N, C-alpha and C positions, 0 to 999 in steps of 0.2 A: 037574303044576305042582310045582316044587321051591321050597322056601322056604329061603333061606340065613339061618341064625341065627348071629350072631357072639357069641361068648362074651366079654363085657367085664367080667366080675366082677373086682374088684381084691382081691387077697388082703388079709385083715384087717390084717396087719402093715404093709403099705404104706399103708393107710388111716390107721392109728394114727400112723405117722411123719408123714404129711402133715398130720394134725390137730394134732399137737404142734408142727410147724414153723409152721403158721398161727397157733397160739396164741402162740408165742414172738414172731413178727413183730408181732402185735396188741399184746402187752404192751410190746414195745420201742417201738412207736409211741406208746402211751399214756404211757410214761415220758418219751419225748422231748417230747411235748406238754406234760407237766407241767413239765419243765425249761424249755421255751420260755416258758411262762407266767410262771415265776419270774424270767425275765430282765427283765420289765417292772417288777418290784417295786423296783428301785433308786430310783425316784422317791419312794418312801416313806422313803428315807434323808434326804431334805431336809426341814427343818422348815417347817411351814405358817406363814402370816402370823400374827404375834402370839404364836407359840409361844415365841420367844426375844425378850425385852424389847427394844423399839426396832426390830426387824426385820420387814419385810413383804416377802413374795415379790411381785415386780413382773412376773413372767412365768410361763409354764408350764414345767414341767420338760421338758427335751429329752434324749433318749438317743441315743448314737452307739455303734455296735459297732466292732470292730477294722477291719472292711472299709471303713467310711465315716467313720472318725475324721478323715481328712484334710479333710473338709468343715467340721470344727469347729476343728482346730488345724493348718491347712495349713502345711507346712514343718517341723513337729516331730512329726507323727504316727508316723513311722517309728521314732523313739526309743522311743515308748510301745509300739508293736507288737512291737519287738524285746525289750522287757521283759515281754511277755506280757499286755498289756491285753486284756481281753475286752469291756469297754464303759466308757463314761463317761456319767454323768448330770449335767446342769448346769441351773442356774436363775439368773435375775437376781433381785437383792434390792435393797431400798432401806432405808437406815439412818436412823432419826429423821426421815424424810421430807426428808432433805437430801443424802445420799450414796448414789450407785449403787454396786453391787458385784455380783460373780458368784461362785457357789459351784460347784466341780467336784469330783465324786467319781469317781476312776478305779478301777475294779475290775480287779485283776490276777488272773492264773490262780494265782498263789502269792505268799506274803508276800515272797519274794526279789525279785520284780518291783517291788513298792512300795518296798522298800529300795533297789533299784538306782536308781530315778528320784529318790528322796529324796536319796541320796548324791551324785547328779550335779548337784544344784542348788547354786548359789553360796551359801555361808554368810556371805559378807561383808555386813556391815550388818544382820545378824540377831541375835536373842537366842534362846537355847534356851527352850522352853516345855514344861511338863509337860502333855502332851496325847497321847492315844493311846499308841503305842509310842515315838514321839519326834516332836518338833515344833520349828518355828522361827517366830518372828514378825519381820516386817520393818516398815518404816514404814507401808505401806498394803497389806500382804498377809500371809498366814499359810499355812504348809504343815505338814501332819502326816500320819503314816502310822499305820494301825492294821490289823494282820493283813495281808490282801491288798489293802487299800484305801489309796489316796493321796488326800488331800483338799487342795485348793488354794482359798483364798479371796482375792479381789482386790478392793479398794476403789478407786474412781476419784477419790480425794481423800486428802489427807494431814493432815486435821485431827487434833489430839491425841486426841480422844475416839473416833476411828475404831478405834484399836488395841484399846481395851477392847471395843468392839462386835464386832470380828472374833473376839476371844477368846470372847465369849459365844456367837456364832453357831457357832464351831468346837466348843464344848462341847455345844451342842444337837445337832450332827451326830454327835459322839463318842457321846453317849447313844443315839442312834438306831442307830448301828453296833453298839454293844454289845447292844442288844435284838435286832438282826437275826441275830446269830451263833447258829448251832444249839447 
């Protein structure tokens, strides 16, 4: 009776290279998982109810990435994706229990993207405001950019006190953006 023995020993060098490759893949996956988890963090950029005087969040924060941005801003999403939007976080608010508003924070891949969108917005009817890197306030909305973020606040009423309220909410977001920067 003959026994056939196959020699399957892997040279030590090949085993070491395989181990290192597996380790690199595992570490890469872990790093990607950490980055994916931090993507959900933008909701923390929006103030909670009562954090800014007069403002209460009236809905949950929603996040849209570049691929599904059209579900939120159908018809204008392409302009943002071309400027490098990575995601937007949005939430509904209520001011002094009278005025509904929405806050949007567009996170771009680079500050140039936020600048591009900001510059493309009509300045007619607005006043410059010292907020973030630059900002504008309109009758019932406010727009500012800070780093790679573009913030848009829109109130659904034009009462005179709404402008002050929008400025207060924008400052609350500006503070959170400053804290979030590494």
